Structures are given as C-alpha cells and as structure tokens.
MARSERO-974049 format. One record per residue (C-alpha): residue in one letter; x, y, z. Coordinates in Angstrom, 2 decimals. Example, Ala and Ser with C-alpha at 12.3 -4.5 7.8 and 13.67 -1.06 7.14 Angstrom:
2
VOMI; a; 12.30; -4.50; 7.80
VOMI; s; 13.67; -1.06; 7.14
***
This chain:
201
VOMI; m; -210.19; -126.30; -9.57
VOMI; y; -212.13; -123.38; -11.02
VOMI; k; -214.40; -123.72; -14.06
VOMI; v; -215.28; -120.57; -15.99
VOMI; f; -217.48; -120.40; -19.08
VOMI; v; -216.33; -118.10; -21.88
VOMI; n; -218.85; -118.00; -24.76
VOMI; e; -220.23; -121.30; -23.40
VOMI; k; -216.75; -122.88; -23.68
VOMI; k; -215.09; -124.20; -20.53
VOMI; l; -211.90; -122.76; -19.13
VOMI; s; -210.60; -124.83; -16.22
VOMI; i; -207.93; -123.46; -13.90
VOMI; s; -206.22; -126.22; -11.92
VOMI; k; -203.05; -127.30; -10.12
VOMI; y; -202.43; -130.22; -12.47
VOMI; p; -202.98; -130.58; -16.24
VOMI; q; -206.44; -131.80; -17.20
VOMI; d; -207.29; -134.26; -19.95
VOMI; v; -208.48; -131.70; -22.53
VOMI; e; -207.44; -130.77; -26.06
VOMI; k; -205.62; -127.52; -25.18
VOMI; k; -203.48; -127.04; -22.04
VOMI; l; -201.34; -124.06; -21.04
VOMI; r; -198.90; -124.05; -18.15
VOMI; y; -199.29; -120.80; -16.20
VOMI; e; -196.39; -118.48; -17.06
VOMI; g; -197.90; -115.22; -15.81
VOMI; f; -200.60; -112.79; -16.85
VOMI; s; -200.06; -113.29; -20.59
VOMI; t; -201.14; -116.98; -20.27
VOMI; l; -204.57; -115.79; -19.12
VOMI; e; -204.87; -113.28; -21.97
VOMI; i; -203.93; -115.96; -24.53
VOMI; a; -206.49; -118.38; -23.04
VOMI; i; -209.35; -115.86; -23.20
VOMI; d; -208.40; -114.88; -26.75
VOMI; l; -208.36; -118.53; -27.89
VOMI; l; -211.79; -119.22; -26.38
VOMI; e; -213.35; -116.02; -27.68
VOMI; n; -211.87; -115.90; -31.17
VOMI; t; -211.02; -119.44; -32.30
VOMI; s; -212.79; -122.79; -32.55
VOMI; c; -210.93; -124.09; -29.47
VOMI; p; -213.73; -125.87; -27.53
VOMI; e; -212.14; -126.15; -24.08
VOMI; l; -208.94; -125.02; -22.40
VOMI; n; -207.02; -125.76; -19.22
VOMI; i; -204.55; -123.49; -17.44
VOMI; y; -202.54; -125.24; -14.77
VOMI; g; -199.89; -124.21; -12.26
VOMI; d; -198.64; -124.89; -8.76
VOMI; d; -200.31; -122.00; -6.95
VOMI; l; -203.97; -122.24; -7.88
VOMI; e; -205.12; -119.34; -5.66
VOMI; d; -202.49; -116.97; -7.08
VOMI; i; -203.56; -117.84; -10.65
VOMI; w; -207.21; -117.26; -9.72
VOMI; e; -206.38; -113.92; -8.10
VOMI; d; -204.56; -112.80; -11.26
VOMI; f; -207.47; -114.01; -13.38
VOMI; t; -210.12; -112.05; -11.44
VOMI; k; -208.05; -108.85; -11.80
VOMI; m; -208.73; -108.95; -15.56
VOMI; f; -212.45; -108.31; -15.05
VOMI; k; -215.06; -106.30; -13.23
VOMI; v; -216.54; -108.91; -10.86
VOMI; i; -220.33; -108.97; -10.39
VOMI; e; -221.74; -111.23; -7.67
VOMI; a; -225.15; -112.85; -7.91
VOMI; a; -227.14; -115.49; -6.02
VOMI; g; -229.88; -117.87; -7.04
VOMI; g; -231.51; -121.20; -6.44
VOMI; v; -232.46; -124.61; -7.70
VOMI; v; -236.06; -124.57; -6.47
VOMI; s; -237.84; -127.90; -6.12
VOMI; n; -241.43; -128.69; -5.15
VOMI; q; -243.08; -131.66; -3.41
VOMI; k; -243.33; -133.49; -6.77
VOMI; e; -239.51; -133.19; -7.14
VOMI; e; -239.91; -130.85; -10.11
VOMI; i; -237.47; -127.96; -10.61
VOMI; l; -238.50; -124.38; -11.34
VOMI; f; -237.17; -122.68; -14.48
VOMI; i; -237.55; -119.22; -15.95
VOMI; r; -237.47; -118.54; -19.70
VOMI; r; -235.76; -115.39; -20.90
VOMI; l; -234.74; -114.48; -24.46
VOMI; g; -235.54; -118.02; -25.63
VOMI; k; -233.28; -119.70; -23.05
VOMI; w; -234.23; -121.68; -19.95
VOMI; d; -232.51; -120.46; -16.80
VOMI; l; -232.72; -120.67; -13.02
VOMI; a; -233.91; -117.71; -10.95
VOMI; k; -230.96; -115.58; -9.85
VOMI; g; -229.79; -111.97; -9.68
VOMI; k; -227.30; -109.45; -8.37
VOMI; i; -226.60; -109.25; -4.66
VOMI; e; -227.63; -105.87; -3.27
VOMI; k; -225.54; -103.88; -0.79
VOMI; g; -225.89; -105.23; 2.74
VOMI; e; -227.55; -108.49; 1.68
VOMI; s; -226.27; -111.93; 2.58
VOMI; l; -225.95; -114.51; -0.21
VOMI; e; -228.96; -116.37; 1.23
VOMI; q; -231.14; -113.22; 1.40
VOMI; a; -230.24; -112.31; -2.18
VOMI; a; -231.06; -115.80; -3.47
VOMI; l; -234.50; -115.84; -1.84
VOMI; r; -235.33; -112.26; -2.88
VOMI; e; -234.39; -112.90; -6.50
VOMI; i; -236.41; -116.13; -6.66
VOMI; e; -239.45; -114.32; -5.19
VOMI; e; -239.11; -111.39; -7.60
VOMI; e; -238.56; -113.47; -10.75
VOMI; t; -241.17; -116.18; -10.06
VOMI; g; -243.71; -114.59; -7.69
VOMI; l; -243.37; -117.51; -5.24
VOMI; k; -243.04; -116.77; -1.54
VOMI; e; -243.26; -119.96; 0.54
VOMI; l; -239.61; -120.85; 0.05
VOMI; i; -237.20; -122.64; 2.40
VOMI; l; -233.51; -122.23; 1.73
VOMI; e; -231.77; -125.58; 2.25
VOMI; d; -228.07; -125.94; 1.34
VOMI; y; -225.33; -124.12; -0.51
VOMI; l; -224.70; -126.05; -3.74
VOMI; n; -221.78; -124.47; -5.57
VOMI; t; -220.52; -121.33; -7.32
VOMI; t; -220.48; -120.83; -11.09
VOMI; f; -218.43; -118.36; -13.12
VOMI; h; -219.00; -116.98; -16.59
VOMI; i; -217.58; -114.13; -18.62
VOMI; y; -219.50; -111.73; -20.81
VOMI; t; -218.84; -108.36; -22.43
VOMI; e; -221.02; -105.33; -21.74
VOMI; r; -222.13; -103.02; -24.56
VOMI; n; -219.36; -100.59; -23.60
VOMI; g; -216.76; -103.35; -24.19
VOMI; k; -216.05; -103.93; -20.48
VOMI; k; -215.46; -107.59; -19.62
VOMI; i; -217.44; -108.94; -16.66
VOMI; l; -216.76; -112.02; -14.55
VOMI; k; -220.13; -113.01; -13.11
VOMI; t; -219.88; -115.09; -9.95
VOMI; t; -223.15; -116.80; -8.97
VOMI; y; -223.67; -118.53; -5.62
VOMI; w; -226.30; -121.29; -5.84
VOMI; f; -228.52; -122.81; -3.15
VOMI; s; -231.03; -125.62; -3.10
VOMI; v; -234.46; -124.23; -2.16
VOMI; s; -237.74; -126.03; -1.36
VOMI; y; -241.12; -124.59; -2.32
VOMI; i; -243.86; -125.65; 0.13
VOMI; g; -246.76; -123.56; -1.21
VOMI; t; -249.44; -124.22; -3.82
VOMI; s; -249.48; -120.93; -5.77
VOMI; d; -248.74; -120.84; -9.50
VOMI; p; -245.52; -119.02; -10.42
VOMI; v; -245.79; -115.65; -12.19
VOMI; p; -243.00; -114.43; -14.52
VOMI; q; -241.39; -111.03; -13.82
VOMI; t; -242.08; -109.70; -17.32
VOMI; e; -240.34; -106.35; -16.71
VOMI; e; -237.10; -108.35; -16.39
VOMI; g; -237.71; -110.00; -19.76
VOMI; i; -238.97; -113.29; -18.27
VOMI; s; -241.65; -114.73; -20.55
VOMI; e; -242.43; -117.95; -18.67
VOMI; v; -241.91; -119.73; -15.34
VOMI; s; -242.40; -123.47; -15.39
VOMI; w; -241.94; -126.58; -13.23
VOMI; k; -240.07; -129.39; -15.01
VOMI; n; -239.42; -132.99; -14.05
VOMI; e; -236.07; -134.67; -14.71
VOMI; k; -237.22; -136.14; -18.04
VOMI; q; -238.44; -132.73; -19.27
VOMI; i; -235.22; -131.07; -18.07
VOMI; i; -233.06; -133.42; -20.13
VOMI; a; -235.34; -133.27; -23.21
VOMI; e; -236.45; -129.60; -23.17
VOMI; v; -234.19; -127.56; -20.90
VOMI; f; -230.71; -128.94; -21.60
VOMI; p; -230.79; -128.16; -25.35
VOMI; m; -231.88; -124.56; -24.57
VOMI; t; -229.87; -123.54; -21.52
VOMI; f; -226.38; -122.45; -20.46
VOMI; e; -223.43; -124.70; -19.59
VOMI; n; -223.20; -123.39; -16.03
VOMI; i; -226.89; -124.22; -15.47
VOMI; k; -226.23; -127.82; -16.55
VOMI; l; -223.28; -127.85; -14.14
VOMI; i; -225.34; -126.69; -11.15
VOMI; l; -228.24; -129.05; -11.94
VOMI; n; -225.81; -131.98; -11.99
VOMI; d; -224.45; -130.82; -8.61
VOMI; f; -228.03; -130.71; -7.29
VOMI; w; -228.84; -134.21; -8.54
VOMI; r; -225.60; -135.61; -7.11
VOMI; k; -226.52; -134.18; -3.71
VOMI; d; -229.78; -136.21; -3.56
***
C-alpha cells in the first residue's frame, strides 16, 4: 500500500478497499484526477483508491506529477532524544533533495549536516519512504518522495540551524516533548515516520 499526503489529508492506494469514509475503485486515470480534486477542493478528510494491480496504479499516479526525490533522517542521541528543525513555524526532520550522483545514504547524511551543523553521525537503517504532494508557484504539481533513515549522533556539539534555508531552530526532544510540542505543529508524514522509528525499537 502507498500513502500519499495531499494538503495533509491521506490518500491510500491499495489492492483491497480500506476502512475509510471515501473509497474509489480504480477505473483508469480519471479515478486519480477525481481523488486529487476531492482532497484538494472538498472537506473529504481521507480517501482510498483500490484495484488489483497496485504497481500499475502507482505508475499511473506518478505520471501526473514532477517527482522530486529527497532523503533525510530521524537522528537520535545517547539520551534517546530526537533532533528536530523548526522552519516557518513547523517542526520537521532534517532532509533535502538528492543531488546528482549521490546515494540515498550520502544525501541523508549531507542534508542533516547542512541543516543542523552536526557531523559525528552514524547512519543505521532505512526506515521507510513518505510521499506528499504540493503545488509550486508556477502551478506545477510535485510529488515529493522522501527516503528516511535512522541516524545516531555520537558527538557532543550543539546543533546550529542553517538560517539561510529558513531554519530558525534545531532542538533535541524527548518522546514526551515530541507528543506535546512537535505533533501539534508538524506534518502528517513526519508523524508517520516517527511512529515507524518507535516501532523499530
């Protein structure tokens, strides 16, 4: 199953119907256009598209967008705190676009270093991939695919925000702080990846 966030609303693409308010059986390209329109322009909170050939549906879906690939990490320290960046009033995890010739792992580590100033990082495991859709100023729709890794920080330096990228703060948070402070002010796909990280432990 694929989960894509459209305006912070979940679109799931699956083989079998899911237990959600709105379900559409895949009948071709127009099903995808209807689904995006419903999530973008109505109060529909969540939608499921289902059909026998999941990979064919996903291939059709990705053709609707310009795909941008990024990589990032859930960085934890020896106190089991997780590192967050704050940008435009929202808490986020360090991530960024994959540059030409980079592996996913190299991109994740580079982006974390650039956005937080931390260097003594050990990349552990691949966690999962998240997908979200946004519209550029020119009206072009983007499907952003982000590959996430768990990363350990073994140093003692304080993080430094990359202010030229609009990051105002970098902060370590424990689980209690994440639920109380971060979850109300973050994105749905960040909640998804944090839950994957906690399940892994």
